[in-house]
Every structure is written in structure tokens, then in C-alpha cells.
N, C-alpha and C positions, 0 to 999 in steps of 0.2 A: 385330511389337512395335517401338515406337519406342525409340530409343537413350536410355538413362538418363544422367543427368549426376551425376557424383560431387560431393558436397558435404561440408564439414567435419563432424565429429562435433558434434552439438548445434546444428547450423545456424549456427555462428559465422560472421559476416561475410556471410551470405546476405540479400539483400534480398527480403522476402517480400510486401511491399505498399508502397503509398505512403500517407503520412499528413500532414495539416495540423495535427495536435494538438500536436506537440512533437518535439524532437530532442535527441539526447545526443552531445557531442563528447568522446570518451574521451581523445583526445590533448591537447586544450585544457583539459580539466577543467572543462566547463560543459555546462549543458543549459537548455532553454527551453521554455515553454508558448506556443504560437502567436506566436513571435517575441519574447517578453518574457522576460528571464532569470528563471528560476524562484526563484533565491535573492532577487532584488529583490522578487518577488511575496510570498515568504515573510516578508520583513522588514516589508512595507509594507501588505499587504492582508488583508482578512478571508477566512476559509474560504469564506463564500457567494460572495464576489466572484470568487474563482478557480474555484469550482465553475461559476459562470455563464460564465466565460471558456472553460472546457473544454468545456461541453456546448452552449452557445449560439453561441460563437465570438468574443465580445468581452466586455471588462470592462463592468460595468453603469454607467450614470449613476444619479442619485438615484431617478428614476422607475422605471426597470427593475429597480433593486435592490429597491425596495419590493414590486414586483409578484412578483419571484422569490422573495422571503422568504415572501409570502403563499402562493405555490404549494407551497414546501417545508413550511410549517406545516400547510396543508391535507393534504398527503399523509401526514405523520406522524400526523395526527389522524383519519385515515380510520377509520370504524367497524370495518372488517375487521382493521385493525392491532391493536386491543384484543384481539380473539379469538385472533389468531395469537400475540401475545406472551404470553397467558395460557397457550396451549397448550404453547409451547416452554419457558417457564420451569418448568412442571410436570413436563417430561419429561428435562431435561438441565441439568447445571450447567456445560457447556462452551460458552462464547460462540460459538466458530466452528461447533460442530455445530448450535447453536440457529439461527445465521444461515443456515446451509446448508438447515436445514428451514424456516425462515420465509419465504424467498423463494418456494419452490414453493407453500406453503400460502397465501400472500398472492396469488399468481397465480391459484390456483384460486378464492379468495373474490372476487377482482375481476373475474374472467372475462377474464383477460389473453389477448390473441390474439397469434399469431406475429407477428414483426417483418415478415415477408413480406406480411402482410395489412393493415399499417397504412401511413398516410401519415406524412409528417415530423412533424406536429404530435402524432399519437398515439404515435410512437416517443419523442418528447422527454417527453411526459406520463409514459410508463412509466419512462423513465430517471430522472426526478426522484422518482417515487413510490417506486421500489424502493431508491434511494440514501437517501432521507429516512428509511426505517425502520431503517436499519443502526445508527446510534447508539443508538436507542432499545431495540433487541433486545439488543445487546451489554451495555448498561448494566443492562437488566432482569435478565438472567442473572447478571451479576456481583453485583448487589445482592439477587437473589432477590426482587425486587418491581419492578413496572413503574413507572418514573419518569413516564410519560405524555409527552405533547408538552412540550418543555422550552425552546422559543425557540431563540435562536441556538446553533448545533450545539456550538461549543467550550465555552462557559461551561456550557450545559446538561449536556453529557457529563461535564465535570469534576465538576460539582455532584452528578450522579447517582452517579459512582464513589466520591467521597470523603465525600459526605454534607454538605458545606458549600459555600457559594458561593465560587468561586475568586477569588484576589486577581488584580490586572491583570497581574502579572509571570508568574504561572503560566498565565493565559489566553493572554498573548501568546507565551509559550514553546511552549505546545502547538500554538498556531495555526501558528507557523513550522514545526514538525515536520510537521504534517498537510499543509500546503501543499506542502512540500518533498518529501513522499511520495506525492502524488496520481498522478504519472504518471512514467514513466521508460522510454521506449522500448518495444521489443517483448520485454519480460521474459516469463517463462513463463506467469504468470497472464494478462497482457494478451493474449498471443498465443492462449492458450486461449479467452478470451472472443471474440476475433475469429474463430476456427475455427467456434465454435458459431454465432455471429451469421451467418456466410456460409451456414449451412444454412437460414436464414430462421426459426430457432426464437424463442421468446419471450425478453423481457429477463431473466426469472427464471432461465431455463436458462442463459443465457450467464453471468450473475453467479455462480450456483451452481458452474458448472464452473471459473470463474476462482478462486473461493474454494478449491475443491478443490486447485488447483495451488498457491496460496498457502500452504496448510497445511503443505507439506513444509518441513522444517528447512533445507533449502538455500536456500529462497527467502524465507519470512516469519518463520522462527523464530529468527533469529540474535539480535535485541536482548536477549532473556532469557538466551541462552547467553553474550553478551558480558558480561553483568553477573555471571554465574556465574564467569567468568574472573577479574574483579576481585576477587571474594570468595575464590576459591581461591588467588590469587597473594599476597594478604595484604600483609605487609611487605616481602617479598623478590620482586617481580615478576620480576627477572632469572633467579633460579634456577628459578622455575616455568615461565617461557617457554622457557628453555633445555630443560627437561625434555619440554615438549610438542613442541618441534621435533625433538628427538632421537628421540622415539617416533614421529615421522611423523604426528602429529595436527595437524589444521588449527586455526589460531588464529582463533576466531570474532570477527568484527568487524574483520577486517583483509583486504584485497585486494577486488578487484571484477572481474568479468567484462569490463567495458568500460573503466574508468578505468586509465590508466597513469600517472597523476599524482594529485594530491590530489583526493579525492571532494569536489565543491563543497558537497554536503549535509552532510558531516561537518564541513567548515570552518565552515559557517553554525551547525550545532548546537554545535560547540565554543565559539563565541562566546557562544551562549545560556547554555551550562553555566557558562562563566567569569563570567558576570553574576550567577549564584547564589553562586559561591564555595563554601567549606566543605571539609571533609576528603575527601568522596566525589569532588568535582571535582578536587582536588589529587591524589588517588590515580589518577584516570583520566588526567590529563595526564602523570604520571610513568610509568604503565603504556604510554600511547601512545608516548612517547619511547624507552622501553626496547625495546618490541616492534618498532618501525620499525627501530631500529639492528640488532637481532638478526636480523630478517627480511632486511635488506639483506646481512648476512654469510651468511646461510643460503641465500638465492636471489638472488645478485648480478645475474643476468640478468633478474629480473622485479621491477620496483617494486611493493611491497606497502605500502599506507598504510591508515590507519583509514578504514573505510567508514561509510555512513550509520548502520548498526545500532549501532556502538560508542557514539557520543555520543547517538543516540536513546535508548538504555538509560538513560543518565545523566540526561538531560533529563526523561524520563518518570518516573523514580524521583523526581526532585526536585519534580515536579508532584504527587505522591502516588499515581500509578498503580502498582499492584502488578505484579510481573513476569509473572505469568500472564495479564495483560491487555495485554502489549506487542504481541503479534502481532494480536490483535483490533483494537487501536487502529490498527495499521498497516493492517489490512483496511478500517476505516472510512474512512481517507484514500484508499486505493487503489481503493475502489468508484467514487468519482467519476471516476477515470481510465478504469476499465473501462467505465462507461456511455458515456463520450465515444468510446471506440474501438468499441463496439457500434454507436453511431449512425452512425459513419463507415463501418464495414464493411457495415451494412445497405443503404447506397446502391450498393453494388457487387454486381451480379447473379451474379458468378462464384463458385461455391463453392470453398473451399480444399481441394484434393485432391492431395497429393504422392504420389510413388511410393516403393516400398521395393525394395531389391536383395535377392533371395533368396540365402541362403548356407547353407541346410540340406541335407538329404539329397535326392539327385536323385529326381525321380518314377520309379516302377517302370515 
């Protein structure tokens, strides 16, 4: 038996693969997509532009943008999507459950083949097709009616959720959040997608597994919980936060596994929130200041700052998205990143297969 290598719990700090999609520098407090600061992309680009960057490898020019938009629209309007959306809407009112069901159903209806059996063009077609249906499925379950193909992702998604055409400020705010959330290193769901892709399974299997990982409260469920903290704290955040820390409970929306300084996504979304103004934003700003001060006292050896979930909750609420849709909206964004990682992993013929150290009862 070969000698096993001890690694940290949770694989923290372990390099499991190489990637050209993006990188996170937790010490410097920055991250990028293919060499371009993600925060800059979130401020300046459209959702579809950055989608193209992640899955194709470069930002589109006018010609390639038009071609990509046509591919996305065609995928969302595929006849099989109508049947799949109708099926899942009739059977569940939970958007994540619906999406987990929709992808395998769509794979069956489309005759989707394993990644192992596809060339690069076929894999990219599947990546676009399965990501393109996510906003439609999520919005259909939320509204209990299929909005149908809705054009540009962000404006169509907001219109489907709220029932009215969004104004430019809300569209730009949600665009910034979705772009900022598309990819972020080898997080649990992204790594799950890559493990499944390494087996040569089809795109739907990879995305469904990733979504299962994202559904956990420690991964994708924090935005709604961060908003609950604001509601519970009320007019006296210091007393409430002290009570939570004294009870040993985690303060949702604060701290990150990678960043040891300000989360750049949080800083971006704080600016977006400040642009809206109003009592909720003022409450969030006061809560953040109090929380970070008390956390510094409570855990002086570990810097704990507001993370992306904290201000994501505030921004999504300002855009008219209800709390139960926060995690599904995060999933919509992260689906793009998952497909990019699936495409990259599919080029590597080596299956991901780590070992475990047995610590149970000795064999008889």
C-alpha cells in the first residue's frame, strides 16, 4: 500500500488542480476572472459578457456578443424546456429542488451525452444550454408560471420575479451581484462539479451535484440568514450581537474561509447598497460597524469582516427579490462558473480519486 499524505481538515490550502478560469488572493483581498479583476467586470460589463469570458475564454466583441446572445436565447427557447418547466412547476414550489430536477429531465429530453463522448464544441453547447435554462426554471417556480424566454438574463429575471420591468438602477445592481458571484475558486460546489466532470459524466450530472452542495446553509444559504440577523437585531444591534457571540453562535454574513481582509465582493456590494440609500441600508451599515468591532474583541487573532452574503442580501432586497429567492439567485450566477469549470476539467483525462485514512475498528 502506498504511503498516505496527511492533509488539513476540509482540504484547506491543498492544491487539487490547475485552473485558468480565475484566482482568489485572500491575503490581498482580491479575485479575478481570467486575469481581469472580477470587481471591475461587475461594475462595467453585462452578465452575458462575463458568461462568455468564463466559458469561451475571452470577452466578446460586438459580433461574438450577438452570436452568443443568439445561442443563449435558442437554448432557453428549446422545445424541451417548455415541457421540463411545466413538469417541475407542477410538482414543487422550491426553486432549487426544481432546478435539481430540471437539469436531468432536460438531459433526457435532449439526449445529452457524457462529456467523455463529446468534442469541445459539443461540451460548450451543453454548457450554454443547461446554464441558459436556470433563470427560466427558477423564475417559473417562484411565480408559479413559466415566463418563457425573456431576453437578457438580468432584466428578464427581475421582470419575471417582480412582475414589472426593472429600472436601470435595479438591473445594474443585480448585474453587479451576479457577476461578482459567478466564480470564486475551488469552493465546495465548484469542486463537486469538477469531481463529477472528471468521471466523464454529462453536464446535467455535474451541475446537479454542484447545486446539491450549494444548497447547504454553510455554502449558499447565508444571504437570507444575514437579512434575518438585521431583522432580529432591530434598533439595538450591539446587544443582539453580544448575545449571539456569548452563546457561541456564528454571525451569518461575517467571516470567510479565504479572505483575511475585506471581502472585495462585500466592498463592491456595499457601494451598490449605498447608492440606494434608505433606512435598511443605514441599518446594515450600522450593523456591520458594530459587528466587526465586537468580532475583533471576541476573536482578536482572526480578522472577521462582512462577506459577500451580508450586502448581497441588502442589494437583492432593494431589487425586490424576496429572501426565499436569495440562494436560488446565487445559484443562477454560480451555474455559469460551474459550467466553465466542468469544461476545463473535462479536458483532463485523470479522474479525481483521493484516499481516506481508516480510523475505525481493526479488521477481525
